[in-house]
C-alpha positions as CSV (number, residue, x, y, z in Angstrom):
1,X,125.1,122.8,76.7
2,X,123.9,119.3,76.1
3,X,121.3,117.5,78.1
4,X,122.4,114.8,80.2
5,X,119.9,111.8,81.1
6,X,120.5,109.7,84.2
7,X,118.7,106.5,84.8
8,X,118.4,105.9,88.6
9,X,117.6,102.5,90.0
10,X,114.7,103.2,92.7
11,X,114.8,100.5,95.7
12,X,111.9,98.6,96.7
13,X,110.4,100.1,100.0
14,X,111.2,98.1,103.0
15,X,108.3,96.5,104.6
16,X,108.2,98.9,107.5
17,X,107.7,101.6,105.0
18,X,105.3,99.8,103.1
19,X,103.3,99.4,106.3
20,X,103.5,103.1,107.1
21,X,102.3,104.0,103.5
22,X,99.4,101.9,103.7
23,X,98.5,103.1,107.6
24,X,98.8,106.9,106.4
25,X,96.8,106.0,103.4
26,X,93.8,104.6,105.7
27,X,94.3,107.2,108.1
28,X,93.9,109.9,105.5
29,X,91.1,108.3,103.7
30,X,88.9,108.2,107.1
31,X,90.2,111.7,107.7
32,X,89.0,113.0,104.2
33,X,85.7,111.1,104.3
34,X,85.1,112.6,108.0
35,X,86.0,116.1,106.5
36,X,83.5,115.9,103.9
37,X,80.5,115.6,106.8
38,X,82.2,118.4,108.7
39,X,80.2,121.7,108.8
40,X,82.8,123.9,108.6
41,X,84.9,122.2,105.7
42,X,85.4,125.2,103.6
43,X,87.1,126.8,106.4
44,X,89.2,123.7,107.2
45,X,93.0,123.6,108.4
46,X,95.4,121.4,109.9
47,X,94.0,122.1,113.4
48,X,90.8,120.4,112.5
49,X,92.6,117.2,112.6
50,X,92.8,117.5,116.1
51,X,88.6,116.9,116.1
52,X,89.3,113.8,114.0
53,X,92.2,112.1,115.8
54,X,94.8,112.6,118.6
55,X,97.3,111.0,116.7
56,X,100.3,112.7,115.0
57,X,100.1,112.9,111.3
58,X,102.0,115.0,109.2
59,X,100.6,118.5,108.5
60,X,101.7,118.4,104.9
61,X,99.1,115.6,104.1
62,X,96.5,117.0,106.4
63,X,96.6,120.2,104.4
64,X,96.4,118.9,101.0
65,X,93.6,116.7,102.3
């Protein structure tokens, strides 16, 4: 079966999404820097984010951090 290549046009994110991505980047960077100083960094899970902030943040991003 031959391979079909599709070229998809990607839309520019809205200003709201741009602001949201920027905010998430800032929170994630601050959390990562805070986490480096945490005594139990090797045992860290997404639950440890609650020690850092009461804000809601996607657990997938927290776990990657």
